[in-house]
Gaussian input, Z-matrix of N, CA and C with variables (Angstrom, degrees):
# hf/3-21g

backbone

0 1
 N
 C     1     B1
 C     2     B2     1     A1
 N     3     B3     2     A2     1     D1
 C     4     B4     3     A3     2     D2
 C     5     B5     4     A4     3     D3
 N     6     B6     5     A5     4     D4
 C     7     B7     6     A6     5     D5
 C     8     B8     7     A7     6     D6
 N     9     B9     8     A8     7     D7
 C    10    B10     9     A9     8     D8
 C    11    B11    10    A10     9     D9
 N    12    B12    11    A11    10    D10
 C    13    B13    12    A12    11    D11
 C    14    B14    13    A13    12    D12
 N    15    B15    14    A14    13    D13
 C    16    B16    15    A15    14    D14
 C    17    B17    16    A16    15    D15
 N    18    B18    17    A17    16    D16
 C    19    B19    18    A18    17    D17
 C    20    B20    19    A19    18    D18
 N    21    B21    20    A20    19    D19
 C    22    B22    21    A21    20    D20
 C    23    B23    22    A22    21    D21
 N    24    B24    23    A23    22    D22
 C    25    B25    24    A24    23    D23
 C    26    B26    25    A25    24    D24
 N    27    B27    26    A26    25    D25
 C    28    B28    27    A27    26    D26
 C    29    B29    28    A28    27    D27
 N    30    B30    29    A29    28    D28
 C    31    B31    30    A30    29    D29
 C    32    B32    31    A31    30    D30
 N    33    B33    32    A32    31    D31
 C    34    B34    33    A33    32    D32
 C    35    B35    34    A34    33    D33
 N    36    B36    35    A35    34    D34
 C    37    B37    36    A36    35    D35
 C    38    B38    37    A37    36    D36
 N    39    B39    38    A38    37    D37
 C    40    B40    39    A39    38    D38
 C    41    B41    40    A40    39    D39
 N    42    B42    41    A41    40    D40
 C    43    B43    42    A42    41    D41
 C    44    B44    43    A43    42    D42
 N    45    B45    44    A44    43    D43
 C    46    B46    45    A45    44    D44
 C    47    B47    46    A46    45    D45
 N    48    B48    47    A47    46    D46
 C    49    B49    48    A48    47    D47
 C    50    B50    49    A49    48    D48
 N    51    B51    50    A50    49    D49
 C    52    B52    51    A51    50    D50
 C    53    B53    52    A52    51    D51
 N    54    B54    53    A53    52    D52
 C    55    B55    54    A54    53    D53
 C    56    B56    55    A55    54    D54
 N    57    B57    56    A56    55    D55
 C    58    B58    57    A57    56    D56
 C    59    B59    58    A58    57    D57
 N    60    B60    59    A59    58    D58
 C    61    B61    60    A60    59    D59
 C    62    B62    61    A61    60    D60
 N    63    B63    62    A62    61    D61
 C    64    B64    63    A63    62    D62
 C    65    B65    64    A64    63    D63
 N    66    B66    65    A65    64    D64
 C    67    B67    66    A66    65    D65
 C    68    B68    67    A67    66    D66
 N    69    B69    68    A68    67    D67
 C    70    B70    69    A69    68    D68
 C    71    B71    70    A70    69    D69
 N    72    B72    71    A71    70    D70
 C    73    B73    72    A72    71    D71
 C    74    B74    73    A73    72    D72
 N    75    B75    74    A74    73    D73
 C    76    B76    75    A75    74    D74
 C    77    B77    76    A76    75    D75
 N    78    B78    77    A77    76    D76
 C    79    B79    78    A78    77    D77
 C    80    B80    79    A79    78    D78
 N    81    B81    80    A80    79    D79
 C    82    B82    81    A81    80    D80
 C    83    B83    82    A82    81    D81
 N    84    B84    83    A83    82    D82
 C    85    B85    84    A84    83    D83
 C    86    B86    85    A85    84    D84
 N    87    B87    86    A86    85    D85
 C    88    B88    87    A87    86    D86
 C    89    B89    88    A88    87    D87
 N    90    B90    89    A89    88    D88
 C    91    B91    90    A90    89    D89
 C    92    B92    91    A91    90    D90
 N    93    B93    92    A92    91    D91
 C    94    B94    93    A93    92    D92
 C    95    B95    94    A94    93    D93
 N    96    B96    95    A95    94    D94
 C    97    B97    96    A96    95    D95
 C    98    B98    97    A97    96    D96
 N    99    B99    98    A98    97    D97
 C   100   B100    99    A99    98    D98
 C   101   B101   100   A100    99    D99
 N   102   B102   101   A101   100   D100
 C   103   B103   102   A102   101   D101
 C   104   B104   103   A103   102   D102
 N   105   B105   104   A104   103   D103
 C   106   B106   105   A105   104   D104
 C   107   B107   106   A106   105   D105
 N   108   B108   107   A107   106   D106
 C   109   B109   108   A108   107   D107
 C   110   B110   109   A109   108   D108
 N   111   B111   110   A110   109   D109
 C   112   B112   111   A111   110   D110
 C   113   B113   112   A112   111   D111
 N   114   B114   113   A113   112   D112
 C   115   B115   114   A114   113   D113
 C   116   B116   115   A115   114   D114
 N   117   B117   116   A116   115   D115
 C   118   B118   117   A117   116   D116
 C   119   B119   118   A118   117   D117
 N   120   B120   119   A119   118   D118
 C   121   B121   120   A120   119   D119
 C   122   B122   121   A121   120   D120
 N   123   B123   122   A122   121   D121
 C   124   B124   123   A123   122   D122
 C   125   B125   124   A124   123   D123
 N   126   B126   125   A125   124   D124
 C   127   B127   126   A126   125   D125
 C   128   B128   127   A127   126   D126
 N   129   B129   128   A128   127   D127
 C   130   B130   129   A129   128   D128
 C   131   B131   130   A130   129   D129
 N   132   B132   131   A131   130   D130
 C   133   B133   132   A132   131   D131
 C   134   B134   133   A133   132   D132
 N   135   B135   134   A134   133   D133
 C   136   B136   135   A135   134   D134
 C   137   B137   136   A136   135   D135
 N   138   B138   137   A137   136   D136
 C   139   B139   138   A138   137   D137
 C   140   B140   139   A139   138   D138
 N   141   B141   140   A140   139   D139
 C   142   B142   141   A141   140   D140
 C   143   B143   142   A142   141   D141
 N   144   B144   143   A143   142   D142
 C   145   B145   144   A144   143   D143
 C   146   B146   145   A145   144   D144
 N   147   B147   146   A146   145   D145
 C   148   B148   147   A147   146   D146
 C   149   B149   148   A148   147   D147
 N   150   B150   149   A149   148   D148
 C   151   B151   150   A150   149   D149
 C   152   B152   151   A151   150   D150
 N   153   B153   152   A152   151   D151
 C   154   B154   153   A153   152   D152
 C   155   B155   154   A154   153   D153
 N   156   B156   155   A155   154   D154
 C   157   B157   156   A156   155   D155
 C   158   B158   157   A157   156   D156
 N   159   B159   158   A158   157   D157
 C   160   B160   159   A159   158   D158
 C   161   B161   160   A160   159   D159
 N   162   B162   161   A161   160   D160
 C   163   B163   162   A162   161   D161
 C   164   B164   163   A163   162   D162
 N   165   B165   164   A164   163   D163
 C   166   B166   165   A165   164   D164
 C   167   B167   166   A166   165   D165
 N   168   B168   167   A167   166   D166
 C   169   B169   168   A168   167   D167
 C   170   B170   169   A169   168   D168
 N   171   B171   170   A170   169   D169
 C   172   B172   171   A171   170   D170
 C   173   B173   172   A172   171   D171
 N   174   B174   173   A173   172   D172
 C   175   B175   174   A174   173   D173
 C   176   B176   175   A175   174   D174
 N   177   B177   176   A176   175   D175
 C   178   B178   177   A177   176   D176
 C   179   B179   178   A178   177   D177
 N   180   B180   179   A179   178   D178
 C   181   B181   180   A180   179   D179
 C   182   B182   181   A181   180   D180
 N   183   B183   182   A182   181   D181
 C   184   B184   183   A183   182   D182
 C   185   B185   184   A184   183   D183
 N   186   B186   185   A185   184   D184
 C   187   B187   186   A186   185   D185
 C   188   B188   187   A187   186   D186
 N   189   B189   188   A188   187   D187
 C   190   B190   189   A189   188   D188
 C   191   B191   190   A190   189   D189
 N   192   B192   191   A191   190   D190
 C   193   B193   192   A192   191   D191
 C   194   B194   193   A193   192   D192
 N   195   B195   194   A194   193   D193
 C   196   B196   195   A195   194   D194
 C   197   B197   196   A196   195   D195
 N   198   B198   197   A197   196   D196
 C   199   B199   198   A198   197   D197
 C   200   B200   199   A199   198   D198
 N   201   B201   200   A200   199   D199
 C   202   B202   201   A201   200   D200
 C   203   B203   202   A202   201   D201
 N   204   B204   203   A203   202   D202
 C   205   B205   204   A204   203   D203
 C   206   B206   205   A205   204   D204
 N   207   B207   206   A206   205   D205
 C   208   B208   207   A207   206   D206
 C   209   B209   208   A208   207   D207
 N   210   B210   209   A209   208   D208
 C   211   B211   210   A210   209   D209
 C   212   B212   211   A211   210   D210
 N   213   B213   212   A212   211   D211
 C   214   B214   213   A213   212   D212
 C   215   B215   214   A214   213   D213
 N   216   B216   215   A215   214   D214
 C   217   B217   216   A216   215   D215
 C   218   B218   217   A217   216   D216
 N   219   B219   218   A218   217   D217
 C   220   B220   219   A219   218   D218
 C   221   B221   220   A220   219   D219
 N   222   B222   221   A221   220   D220
 C   223   B223   222   A222   221   D221
 C   224   B224   223   A223   222   D222
 N   225   B225   224   A224   223   D223
 C   226   B226   225   A225   224   D224
 C   227   B227   226   A226   225   D225
 N   228   B228   227   A227   226   D226
 C   229   B229   228   A228   227   D227
 C   230   B230   229   A229   228   D228
 N   231   B231   230   A230   229   D229
 C   232   B232   231   A231   230   D230
 C   233   B233   232   A232   231   D231
 N   234   B234   233   A233   232   D232
 C   235   B235   234   A234   233   D233
 C   236   B236   235   A235   234   D234
 N   237   B237   236   A236   235   D235
 C   238   B238   237   A237   236   D236
 C   239   B239   238   A238   237   D237
 N   240   B240   239   A239   238   D238
 C   241   B241   240   A240   239   D239
 C   242   B242   241   A241   240   D240
 N   243   B243   242   A242   241   D241
 C   244   B244   243   A243   242   D242
 C   245   B245   244   A244   243   D243
 N   246   B246   245   A245   244   D244
 C   247   B247   246   A246   245   D245
 C   248   B248   247   A247   246   D246
 N   249   B249   248   A248   247   D247
 C   250   B250   249   A249   248   D248
 C   251   B251   250   A250   249   D249
 N   252   B252   251   A251   250   D250
 C   253   B253   252   A252   251   D251
 C   254   B254   253   A253   252   D252
 N   255   B255   254   A254   253   D253
 C   256   B256   255   A255   254   D254
 C   257   B257   256   A256   255   D255
 N   258   B258   257   A257   256   D256
 C   259   B259   258   A258   257   D257
 C   260   B260   259   A259   258   D258
 N   261   B261   260   A260   259   D259
 C   262   B262   261   A261   260   D260
 C   263   B263   262   A262   261   D261
 N   264   B264   263   A263   262   D262
 C   265   B265   264   A264   263   D263
 C   266   B266   265   A265   264   D264
 N   267   B267   266   A266   265   D265
 C   268   B268   267   A267   266   D266
 C   269   B269   268   A268   267   D267
 N   270   B270   269   A269   268   D268
 C   271   B271   270   A270   269   D269
 C   272   B272   271   A271   270   D270
 N   273   B273   272   A272   271   D271
 C   274   B274   273   A273   272   D272
 C   275   B275   274   A274   273   D273
 N   276   B276   275   A275   274   D274
 C   277   B277   276   A276   275   D275
 C   278   B278   277   A277   276   D276
 N   279   B279   278   A278   277   D277
 C   280   B280   279   A279   278   D278
 C   281   B281   280   A280   279   D279
 N   282   B282   281   A281   280   D280
 C   283   B283   282   A282   281   D281
 C   284   B284   283   A283   282   D282
 N   285   B285   284   A284   283   D283
 C   286   B286   285   A285   284   D284
 C   287   B287   286   A286   285   D285
 N   288   B288   287   A287   286   D286
 C   289   B289   288   A288   287   D287
 C   290   B290   289   A289   288   D288
 N   291   B291   290   A290   289   D289
 C   292   B292   291   A291   290   D290
 C   293   B293   292   A292   291   D291
 N   294   B294   293   A293   292   D292
 C   295   B295   294   A294   293   D293
 C   296   B296   295   A295   294   D294
 N   297   B297   296   A296   295   D295
 C   298   B298   297   A297   296   D296
 C   299   B299   298   A298   297   D297
 N   300   B300   299   A299   298   D298
 C   301   B301   300   A300   299   D299
 C   302   B302   301   A301   300   D300
 N   303   B303   302   A302   301   D301
 C   304   B304   303   A303   302   D302
 C   305   B305   304   A304   303   D303
 N   306   B306   305   A305   304   D304
 C   307   B307   306   A306   305   D305
 C   308   B308   307   A307   306   D306
 N   309   B309   308   A308   307   D307
 C   310   B310   309   A309   308   D308
 C   311   B311   310   A310   309   D309
 N   312   B312   311   A311   310   D310
 C   313   B313   312   A312   311   D311
 C   314   B314   313   A313   312   D312
 N   315   B315   314   A314   313   D313
 C   316   B316   315   A315   314   D314
 C   317   B317   316   A316   315   D315
 N   318   B318   317   A317   316   D316
 C   319   B319   318   A318   317   D317
 C   320   B320   319   A319   318   D318

   B1=1.4577
   B2=1.5308
   B3=1.3336
   B4=1.4674
   B5=1.5202
   B6=1.3360
   B7=1.4639
   B8=1.5312
   B9=1.3176
   B10=1.4747
   B11=1.5277
   B12=1.3349
   B13=1.4686
   B14=1.5220
   B15=1.3351
   B16=1.4657
   B17=1.5265
   B18=1.3220
   B19=1.4617
   B20=1.5141
   B21=1.3301
   B22=1.4672
   B23=1.5235
   B24=1.3336
   B25=1.4735
   B26=1.5197
   B27=1.3238
   B28=1.4650
   B29=1.5253
   B30=1.3204
   B31=1.4614
   B32=1.5229
   B33=1.3331
   B34=1.4642
   B35=1.5254
   B36=1.3305
   B37=1.4614
   B38=1.5243
   B39=1.3063
   B40=1.4659
   B41=1.5246
   B42=1.3307
   B43=1.4678
   B44=1.5302
   B45=1.3348
   B46=1.4624
   B47=1.5130
   B48=1.3142
   B49=1.4692
   B50=1.5244
   B51=1.3354
   B52=1.4623
   B53=1.5240
   B54=1.3284
   B55=1.4636
   B56=1.5302
   B57=1.3194
   B58=1.4682
   B59=1.5298
   B60=1.3309
   B61=1.4653
   B62=1.5300
   B63=1.3253
   B64=1.4641
   B65=1.5239
   B66=1.3229
   B67=1.4626
   B68=1.5246
   B69=1.3040
   B70=1.4598
   B71=1.5309
   B72=1.3429
   B73=1.4604
   B74=1.5241
   B75=1.3264
   B76=1.4608
   B77=1.5257
   B78=1.3378
   B79=1.4591
   B80=1.5321
   B81=1.3382
   B82=1.4642
   B83=1.5220
   B84=1.2992
   B85=1.4616
   B86=1.5289
   B87=1.3401
   B88=1.4630
   B89=1.5327
   B90=1.3163
   B91=1.4601
   B92=1.5303
   B93=1.3321
   B94=1.4617
   B95=1.5267
   B96=1.3184
   B97=1.4666
   B98=1.5263
   B99=1.3100
   B100=1.4666
   B101=1.5298
   B102=1.3317
   B103=1.4632
   B104=1.5250
   B105=1.3097
   B106=1.4603
   B107=1.5175
   B108=1.3077
   B109=1.4661
   B110=1.5243
   B111=1.3261
   B112=1.4730
   B113=1.5235
   B114=1.3042
   B115=1.4580
   B116=1.5286
   B117=1.3240
   B118=1.4673
   B119=1.5270
   B120=1.3195
   B121=1.4729
   B122=1.5264
   B123=1.3170
   B124=1.4597
   B125=1.5199
   B126=1.3171
   B127=1.4676
   B128=1.5261
   B129=1.3162
   B130=1.4595
   B131=1.5222
   B132=1.3216
   B133=1.4611
   B134=1.5267
   B135=1.3334
   B136=1.4605
   B137=1.5207
   B138=1.3124
   B139=1.4683
   B140=1.5231
   B141=1.3161
   B142=1.4680
   B143=1.5310
   B144=1.3150
   B145=1.4651
   B146=1.5316
   B147=1.3266
   B148=1.4684
   B149=1.5257
   B150=1.3295
   B151=1.4576
   B152=1.5299
   B153=1.3175
   B154=1.4655
   B155=1.5214
   B156=1.3327
   B157=1.4643
   B158=1.5257
   B159=1.3257
   B160=1.4647
   B161=1.5236
   B162=1.3072
   B163=1.4671
   B164=1.5221
   B165=1.3141
   B166=1.4613
   B167=1.5167
   B168=1.3291
   B169=1.4609
   B170=1.5303
   B171=1.3187
   B172=1.4628
   B173=1.5235
   B174=1.3177
   B175=1.4647
   B176=1.5239
   B177=1.3226
   B178=1.4682
   B179=1.5218
   B180=1.3252
   B181=1.4636
   B182=1.5256
   B183=1.3146
   B184=1.4528
   B185=1.5303
   B186=1.3090
   B187=1.4613
   B188=1.5152
   B189=1.3187
   B190=1.4616
   B191=1.5152
   B192=1.3122
   B193=1.4614
   B194=1.5318
   B195=1.3314
   B196=1.4678
   B197=1.5286
   B198=1.3144
   B199=1.4686
   B200=1.5228
   B201=1.3213
   B202=1.4622
   B203=1.5370
   B204=1.3149
   B205=1.4649
   B206=1.5342
   B207=1.3184
   B208=1.4647
   B209=1.5201
   B210=1.3203
   B211=1.4645
   B212=1.5253
   B213=1.3333
   B214=1.4615
   B215=1.5199
   B216=1.3287
   B217=1.4781
   B218=1.5241
   B219=1.3301
   B220=1.4628
   B221=1.5193
   B222=1.3288
   B223=1.4504
   B224=1.5272
   B225=1.3380
   B226=1.4642
   B227=1.5261
   B228=1.3181
   B229=1.4662
   B230=1.5195
   B231=1.3346
   B232=1.4617
   B233=1.5246
   B234=1.3356
   B235=1.4588
   B236=1.5122
   B237=1.3332
   B238=1.4628
   B239=1.5267
   B240=1.3362
   B241=1.4644
   B242=1.5265
   B243=1.3387
   B244=1.4664
   B245=1.5310
   B246=1.3153
   B247=1.4645
   B248=1.5294
   B249=1.3135
   B250=1.4719
   B251=1.5141
   B252=1.3181
   B253=1.4649
   B254=1.5254
   B255=1.3180
   B256=1.4634
   B257=1.5293
   B258=1.3425
   B259=1.4655
   B260=1.5247
   B261=1.3233
   B262=1.4675
   B263=1.5289
   B264=1.3065
   B265=1.4631
   B266=1.5143
   B267=1.3334
   B268=1.4624
   B269=1.5274
   B270=1.3289
   B271=1.4643
   B272=1.5261
   B273=1.3168
   B274=1.4689
   B275=1.5242
   B276=1.3144
   B277=1.4693
   B278=1.5180
   B279=1.3295
   B280=1.4690
   B281=1.5287
   B282=1.3218
   B283=1.4679
   B284=1.5232
   B285=1.3173
   B286=1.4626
   B287=1.5129
   B288=1.3209
   B289=1.4635
   B290=1.5289
   B291=1.3310
   B292=1.4677
   B293=1.5333
   B294=1.3246
   B295=1.4676
   B296=1.5316
   B297=1.3074
   B298=1.4720
   B299=1.5234
   B300=1.3300
   B301=1.4684
   B302=1.5246
   B303=1.3117
   B304=1.4619
   B305=1.5122
   B306=1.3214
   B307=1.4723
   B308=1.5218
   B309=1.3329
   B310=1.4686
   B311=1.5229
   B312=1.2967
   B313=1.4625
   B314=1.5172
   B315=1.3304
   B316=1.4578
   B317=1.5157
   B318=1.3066
   B319=1.4651
   B320=1.4964
   A1=111.06
   A2=116.18
   A3=119.88
   A4=111.43
   A5=116.78
   A6=119.53
   A7=111.42
   A8=116.90
   A9=120.42
   A10=110.22
   A11=116.47
   A12=119.67
   A13=111.14
   A14=115.76
   A15=119.01
   A16=111.23
   A17=116.92
   A18=119.92
   A19=112.06
   A20=116.51
   A21=120.24
   A22=111.10
   A23=116.29
   A24=120.09
   A25=110.74
   A26=116.40
   A27=120.07
   A28=110.76
   A29=116.82
   A30=119.80
   A31=111.04
   A32=116.42
   A33=119.91
   A34=111.39
   A35=117.27
   A36=119.52
   A37=111.41
   A38=116.58
   A39=120.28
   A40=110.42
   A41=117.33
   A42=120.19
   A43=110.55
   A44=116.46
   A45=119.75
   A46=112.48
   A47=115.85
   A48=119.49
   A49=111.11
   A50=116.47
   A51=119.38
   A52=111.36
   A53=117.10
   A54=118.31
   A55=110.55
   A56=116.39
   A57=119.71
   A58=110.70
   A59=115.91
   A60=120.89
   A61=109.39
   A62=116.36
   A63=120.33
   A64=111.21
   A65=116.35
   A66=119.44
   A67=110.87
   A68=116.91
   A69=121.20
   A70=113.08
   A71=116.36
   A72=120.64
   A73=113.48
   A74=116.10
   A75=119.58
   A76=112.14
   A77=115.93
   A78=123.37
   A79=113.28
   A80=115.26
   A81=120.25
   A82=109.44
   A83=115.77
   A84=122.39
   A85=111.00
   A86=117.28
   A87=119.64
   A88=113.00
   A89=117.06
   A90=120.19
   A91=112.00
   A92=117.48
   A93=121.66
   A94=110.74
   A95=117.43
   A96=120.52
   A97=112.69
   A98=117.88
   A99=120.61
   A100=112.43
   A101=119.72
   A102=117.56
   A103=111.35
   A104=116.67
   A105=119.83
   A106=112.01
   A107=116.71
   A108=120.42
   A109=111.12
   A110=116.70
   A111=119.90
   A112=110.44
   A113=116.22
   A114=120.61
   A115=111.33
   A116=116.72
   A117=119.73
   A118=111.43
   A119=117.41
   A120=120.21
   A121=109.80
   A122=117.23
   A123=121.21
   A124=110.77
   A125=116.53
   A126=121.13
   A127=110.97
   A128=116.92
   A129=120.61
   A130=112.02
   A131=116.31
   A132=120.68
   A133=110.88
   A134=117.21
   A135=120.81
   A136=111.86
   A137=116.48
   A138=119.36
   A139=110.91
   A140=116.88
   A141=120.25
   A142=112.06
   A143=118.20
   A144=121.56
   A145=113.31
   A146=117.11
   A147=120.56
   A148=109.43
   A149=114.93
   A150=121.13
   A151=108.87
   A152=115.73
   A153=121.36
   A154=108.11
   A155=115.52
   A156=119.10
   A157=112.91
   A158=117.40
   A159=121.21
   A160=109.34
   A161=116.21
   A162=120.56
   A163=111.37
   A164=117.33
   A165=120.47
   A166=112.44
   A167=117.26
   A168=120.91
   A169=109.97
   A170=117.09
   A171=120.51
   A172=110.28
   A173=117.05
   A174=121.05
   A175=111.34
   A176=116.70
   A177=120.55
   A178=110.60
   A179=116.43
   A180=119.69
   A181=110.48
   A182=117.13
   A183=121.42
   A184=110.90
   A185=116.49
   A186=120.27
   A187=112.94
   A188=116.94
   A189=120.36
   A190=112.36
   A191=116.16
   A192=120.64
   A193=109.97
   A194=115.70
   A195=120.77
   A196=110.98
   A197=116.91
   A198=120.29
   A199=110.60
   A200=116.60
   A201=120.12
   A202=110.57
   A203=117.38
   A204=121.02
   A205=110.99
   A206=117.13
   A207=120.60
   A208=111.38
   A209=115.97
   A210=119.13
   A211=110.93
   A212=116.66
   A213=119.70
   A214=111.22
   A215=116.41
   A216=121.28
   A217=110.06
   A218=115.99
   A219=121.09
   A220=110.58
   A221=115.46
   A222=121.49
   A223=112.04
   A224=116.03
   A225=119.94
   A226=114.12
   A227=117.57
   A228=120.04
   A229=112.93
   A230=116.31
   A231=119.13
   A232=113.78
   A233=116.30
   A234=120.13
   A235=115.16
   A236=117.37
   A237=121.26
   A238=107.62
   A239=116.44
   A240=119.85
   A241=109.89
   A242=116.51
   A243=119.03
   A244=110.11
   A245=116.12
   A246=119.30
   A247=110.11
   A248=116.25
   A249=120.09
   A250=112.05
   A251=117.94
   A252=120.76
   A253=110.70
   A254=115.60
   A255=119.47
   A256=110.16
   A257=115.89
   A258=119.83
   A259=111.43
   A260=116.51
   A261=119.96
   A262=110.52
   A263=116.86
   A264=120.38
   A265=112.15
   A266=116.79
   A267=120.46
   A268=110.83
   A269=117.10
   A270=120.19
   A271=110.84
   A272=116.75
   A273=120.19
   A274=111.05
   A275=115.87
   A276=119.81
   A277=111.89
   A278=117.05
   A279=120.61
   A280=109.88
   A281=116.60
   A282=119.94
   A283=109.52
   A284=117.56
   A285=121.06
   A286=111.95
   A287=117.00
   A288=120.46
   A289=110.62
   A290=116.15
   A291=119.94
   A292=111.46
   A293=116.66
   A294=119.57
   A295=109.39
   A296=116.21
   A297=120.10
   A298=110.78
   A299=116.24
   A300=120.12
   A301=113.88
   A302=117.21
   A303=120.73
   A304=114.92
   A305=117.65
   A306=119.34
   A307=110.88
   A308=116.50
   A309=118.64
   A310=109.55
   A311=116.20
   A312=120.51
   A313=108.32
   A314=115.24
   A315=120.61
   A316=110.68
   A317=114.94
   A318=119.82
   A319=112.40
   D1=-33.60
   D2=-178.80
   D3=-60.85
   D4=-43.21
   D5=-179.55
   D6=-65.68
   D7=-34.03
   D8=176.80
   D9=-66.28
   D10=-44.52
   D11=176.91
   D12=-61.43
   D13=-43.82
   D14=178.44
   D15=-61.87
   D16=-42.44
   D17=178.95
   D18=-62.49
   D19=-43.90
   D20=178.56
   D21=-65.90
   D22=-41.08
   D23=177.70
   D24=-62.35
   D25=-41.87
   D26=179.88
   D27=-62.87
   D28=-44.42
   D29=178.33
   D30=-60.58
   D31=-43.04
   D32=178.91
   D33=-64.70
   D34=-42.68
   D35=-179.77
   D36=-66.30
   D37=-45.36
   D38=-178.28
   D39=-64.08
   D40=-43.17
   D41=178.57
   D42=-62.78
   D43=-42.21
   D44=178.54
   D45=-63.54
   D46=-44.97
   D47=178.97
   D48=-67.00
   D49=-36.90
   D50=179.41
   D51=-64.08
   D52=-31.96
   D53=178.59
   D54=-62.55
   D55=-37.72
   D56=176.33
   D57=-69.05
   D58=-40.81
   D59=177.19
   D60=-59.32
   D61=-46.68
   D62=-178.19
   D63=-63.73
   D64=-41.98
   D65=179.16
   D66=-64.39
   D67=-47.60
   D68=-173.53
   D69=-80.51
   D70=-49.85
   D71=-171.62
   D72=-90.90
   D73=-29.98
   D74=-178.73
   D75=-103.21
   D76=3.81
   D77=176.71
   D78=57.23
   D79=40.29
   D80=175.03
   D81=-79.80
   D82=169.55
   D83=-179.81
   D84=-61.33
   D85=146.11
   D86=173.97
   D87=-59.64
   D88=-17.14
   D89=176.81
   D90=-63.38
   D91=-20.43
   D92=175.15
   D93=-61.00
   D94=-23.07
   D95=-177.46
   D96=-72.30
   D97=-27.76
   D98=-177.42
   D99=-63.95
   D100=-53.71
   D101=176.28
   D102=-67.03
   D103=-27.31
   D104=177.22
   D105=-63.65
   D106=-43.67
   D107=177.90
   D108=-65.29
   D109=-40.70
   D110=177.42
   D111=-63.72
   D112=-39.15
   D113=179.26
   D114=-65.80
   D115=-39.45
   D116=178.01
   D117=-68.03
   D118=-34.96
   D119=175.30
   D120=-65.65
   D121=-41.51
   D122=176.72
   D123=-61.25
   D124=-40.97
   D125=176.30
   D126=-55.10
   D127=-50.04
   D128=-179.55
   D129=-60.94
   D130=-40.72
   D131=179.18
   D132=-64.56
   D133=-47.09
   D134=-178.90
   D135=-62.56
   D136=-40.99
   D137=179.98
   D138=-66.14
   D139=-32.20
   D140=178.02
   D141=-69.84
   D142=-19.18
   D143=179.20
   D144=-79.26
   D145=-13.60
   D146=-178.01
   D147=-64.15
   D148=131.86
   D149=179.44
   D150=-81.08
   D151=99.25
   D152=179.52
   D153=-142.74
   D154=152.57
   D155=-178.40
   D156=-83.09
   D157=-8.85
   D158=178.94
   D159=-151.56
   D160=135.68
   D161=-178.59
   D162=-60.94
   D163=-43.03
   D164=-178.74
   D165=-59.18
   D166=-38.96
   D167=178.36
   D168=-68.41
   D169=-41.03
   D170=177.75
   D171=-61.64
   D172=-41.67
   D173=-179.75
   D174=-68.62
   D175=-39.49
   D176=179.89
   D177=-62.63
   D178=-46.77
   D179=179.03
   D180=-65.11
   D181=-37.45
   D182=178.91
   D183=-59.67
   D184=-35.00
   D185=-178.55
   D186=-54.35
   D187=-41.65
   D188=178.87
   D189=-65.51
   D190=-40.63
   D191=178.88
   D192=-67.59
   D193=-38.93
   D194=178.83
   D195=-60.03
   D196=-42.22
   D197=-179.38
   D198=-60.41
   D199=-47.70
   D200=179.50
   D201=-63.67
   D202=-42.41
   D203=179.89
   D204=-64.50
   D205=-35.63
   D206=178.49
   D207=-62.89
   D208=-37.37
   D209=177.31
   D210=-70.20
   D211=-33.49
   D212=173.18
   D213=-62.95
   D214=-41.23
   D215=176.78
   D216=-62.54
   D217=-44.24
   D218=178.35
   D219=-52.62
   D220=-44.23
   D221=-176.46
   D222=-75.61
   D223=-52.12
   D224=-172.73
   D225=-78.65
   D226=-40.00
   D227=-175.31
   D228=-92.61
   D229=-32.95
   D230=-176.09
   D231=-104.57
   D232=-8.19
   D233=176.17
   D234=73.49
   D235=18.94
   D236=178.71
   D237=-108.32
   D238=115.60
   D239=-177.77
   D240=-75.65
   D241=126.40
   D242=175.67
   D243=-61.66
   D244=149.11
   D245=178.40
   D246=-93.50
   D247=-179.08
   D248=-176.21
   D249=-61.64
   D250=-30.30
   D251=179.44
   D252=-71.79
   D253=-36.20
   D254=174.75
   D255=-62.22
   D256=-46.74
   D257=179.93
   D258=-62.94
   D259=-42.13
   D260=179.73
   D261=-64.10
   D262=-44.55
   D263=178.76
   D264=-63.23
   D265=-41.19
   D266=178.50
   D267=-64.32
   D268=-40.19
   D269=178.12
   D270=-62.36
   D271=-41.69
   D272=176.79
   D273=-61.40
   D274=-40.66
   D275=179.83
   D276=-66.11
   D277=-40.05
   D278=178.02
   D279=-64.18
   D280=-42.01
   D281=177.37
   D282=-62.14
   D283=-44.66
   D284=179.06
   D285=-61.56
   D286=-43.91
   D287=178.33
   D288=-62.60
   D289=-39.25
   D290=179.74
   D291=-66.40
   D292=-38.01
   D293=176.92
   D294=-60.50
   D295=-45.19
   D296=179.71
   D297=-62.86
   D298=-43.91
   D299=-176.62
   D300=-73.19
   D301=-39.30
   D302=-168.54
   D303=-103.30
   D304=-2.20
   D305=-179.09
   D306=-63.05
   D307=137.00
   D308=176.44
   D309=-68.93
   D310=131.32
   D311=-178.47
   D312=-124.98
   D313=139.00
   D314=177.20
   D315=-74.29
   D316=158.43
   D317=-179.49
   D318=-82.36

């Protein structure tokens, strides 16, 4: 369930940030900011649902998932296919996030 929450949070964060990118860099209407702000609020809510014993650890693990999701956005939304180095880096990040999430920790 944690990976699903992270994936949904990443999509919400990327969509929210992209709305600002589109407004500023692509000269879209300022109305693009409204769904962007809602998407960023959804991101914060979804990340808060992650079952973790510390917020910092939840955020650190999320970072790896965010990187991989950003490359998915690059490909699907922007039409730029990630190269082998992007895929390799994303795989390393997913492994790193999994180590943080799944490591056995003492009480």
